N, C-alpha and C positions, 0 to 999 in steps of 0.2 A: 456621581454620574459623569463628572468631568474626567475623573481618573479612568473610568471605563472607556470613554470615547478616545482617550489618548492611547490606551493599550490596543484598542481596535485599529487605530490609525497606524501604530507601529507594526502591527501584524500585516496590514495591507502593504506597507512599504517593503517589509522583509519578503513577503510573498512575491511582490513585483520584481525585486532584485534577484530572487532565486529563478524566477521565470526568465528574466533577461540573461542570466548566466547560462541557463539551459539552452536558450535559443542560440546564443553565441557559440556554445560548445558544439551543438548539433550542426550548426552552419559550418563550423571549422572542420568537423569530421566529414561532412558531405563534400566540401570543397577539396579536402585532401584526397578523398576517395576518387572523385571525378578526375582530379589532376593525375593521380596515380595510374588509373586505368587509361587515361588519355596518353600518358607517357609510355605505358606498357604497349599500347596499341601501335604507337609510332615506331617504337623499337622493333616490334614485330614486322612492320612494313619495311624498315631499313634492312633487317636480316633477310627478308624475302627478296628484296631488290638485289642485294649482294649475291644471294644464292642463284637468282636467275641470270645475273651477269656471268658468274663463274660457270654455270651450266652451259650457257650459250658459247662461251669461249672453248669449253671442252668439246662441244658438238663441232665447232669449227676445226679444232685440232684433229679429231677423229676423222672428219670428212677429208681433210687434207692428206692424212695418212693413207686413207683408202684410195684417194685420187692418185697418189704417187705410186701405188701398187697396181692400179687397174686403168688409170687414165680416163675414168668415167667422169666427165665434166658436168653431170647433173647431180652428182652425189651430195654436194653441199645444199642445193635447193631441196632435194628429197629429205635430207636429214633435218633441215631447219623447219620444213613443213610439219614433219612428225613431232619435232620438239615443241613447236607452237601449239599443236593440238593436245599433246600430252600435258603441257603446263596448264592449258585452259581447263582441262578436266580435273587435274590434280588440285588446282586452287580455284575451284568454281565459286567458292564463297567470297573470294577477293575480287572477282571480275578481272582476271588477268588477260590481257591481250598483247601478243608479241607480233609486231610487223617488222619486216626486214626488206632491205634492198641489196642486190648483188651487183657490184660494178662489172661492166663489160667495156673496159677502156684501158688505155695505157696510163699508168700512174708512176710518178717518181717517188720512191721510198727506199729507205735503208741503203741509199747510195747506188741503187740500180733502177732500171726502167722495167716496170712490171706490167705486162700486157694481160689483164684479167679477162677471162671469159666465164660468165656466171659465177664470178667471185673466186675463181681458181686460176692459177698460173704456174708454169714451170719453164725454166730455161736451163737445159742440161747440156752436157758434153762440151762445156767451155772451161777455161781456167777458173772463172768465177761463175758458179752455177747455183741456182736456188729453186725452192718450191714455196708457194705462197697462197694464202687464202684470206679473204676479207669480206666482211659484211657490216652494214650499218643497221642498227636495230632501234625500233621505237617501242617503248614499253608503256602500257597504261594499266592502272589499278583503279577500277571503278569504285571500290569500297573506300579508297583513300582520297578520291577526287584527283588522282594523279593521271595526267594525260601527256603523251608526247615526251616522255623521258628518253633521251637519245644517248646511245653509246655505240662504240665500235668494238668488234670482236675480230681478231686477226691471228694468224699463225704464219711463221716464216722460218725457213731453214736455209742457210747459205754455206756452201763449201767452196773454199778457194785453195787451189793448188799453187803454192808459193814457188815451188821448184821441184823438178823431177830429174834426178841425176843417175847416170850409170857409171860405175867404177869398173873399167875394163880389166884391170889387174886383179881385182878382188871378185869379179863376176857378180857384182851386187847392184841391185836397183834400189834407190832410196827416193821416197816421195815425201815432201814436206807440205803440210796443209793445215788450214784453220777451219773451224766449224763455229758458226754463229747463229743465234736465234733472233727473235724480235728485239728491236732496238740495238741490234748488232752486239748483243751480249755473248761473250765467248762461252761455248759449251766445253766443259773441261772433264767430264766424267765418263766419256765413252770408252768402251773396252774393245778388244780385238773382234768380238762377235758383232760389233756395230759396223764393221768395214768388210768390203770385198775388194780385191785387187785384180785387175787385168792389164795385160801389156800386149802391144802389137809387135810380134816377132816375125820377121821375114814375110810381112804382109798378112799374117794371120793373128787373130786375137787369141791369147792364151790366158786362162784363168789360173791364178795362184791359190793353192790351198795352204801352202807352207810359207807363212810370212809372219813378221813380228810387228807389234805396234808399241811405240813409246810416246809418252806425253810429257811436255815440260814447257817452261817459259824460255823462249828463245831471245837472247840478246841481239842476235842478228836481225830478227824481224820485229823485235820489241813487242812481242805478243805471245800468248799461249798457243802452242802448235802441237800437232801430231806428226810423228815420223814413222813411216811404214817402210820396212825393208824386206827384200826377197832376193833369193839367188836367181840369176838368169845367165844362161850359157852364151848369149849373144846380145848385142845392143838393141834394145827396143826403140822403135820410132815414136811410140805414144804410150802413155800410161793412163789408166782409167780407174778411179776410186769411187765406189758407191758407199755412201754413209747413211746410216739410219739412226735417228735419235731415239730417246726413251719413249717418245710419244708415238713412234712408228712412222714418222715422217721421213721420206727418203729423198736423196739428191745424188746426182752423178756428175762428177767433174772429170774432164780430160786435160792432158797437157803433153806437149812435146817433151822428149827426153834429151838431156844434154849429156854427152859423154865426157868424162873427166879422167 
């Protein structure tokens, strides 16, 4: 009888140990699964936020490109309204809400004074000319409990005519200029198709179709520049260069011409 009771006791202990091992194993699996899906969900939120920021920046760039072609100063507001509605519908399950504000004030940025109207601005026909767009965005994701995530979206294109010279003996007009985008980063990949050249000859503006464009690092200006050359029968008083970057953003700069 005593031996039977001992065996019965051993069986109970073994069963209890097995049960404890199973509980620990199941708990570990459940914890790992919850942690995995929680991590996966947050990674999904991070990707979504990055996509929304990239998309908003692209909307600002497209709006500025349209503005520089049409001078429609409501285009940024119209495009952002549509973008906000499209995002809300596309990500209905996430509870995405995009709110924005457009500056209508003078702001110092990129080394120039930018006078925004509805988030858009352009200063053209100067030695240093630019086109700019700017908006402040507040993003909320209801499903993630994220509210008031703020970021800026902007686009900027600056053209600076460094010098415009006319060689009387060679009958040649040469214009030296730089092109910069946001954070004054030089744009170095523009081709001839990105430029148009005009000059004021005897009081009249003349458009040049036959001109050349070269690009190189200039030791004179210590920066990357473009050089535009064209033949001219007389000395121009002014030169005007229109530049359009790969985003379709346009800017026009003018400069007096020096005879050499």
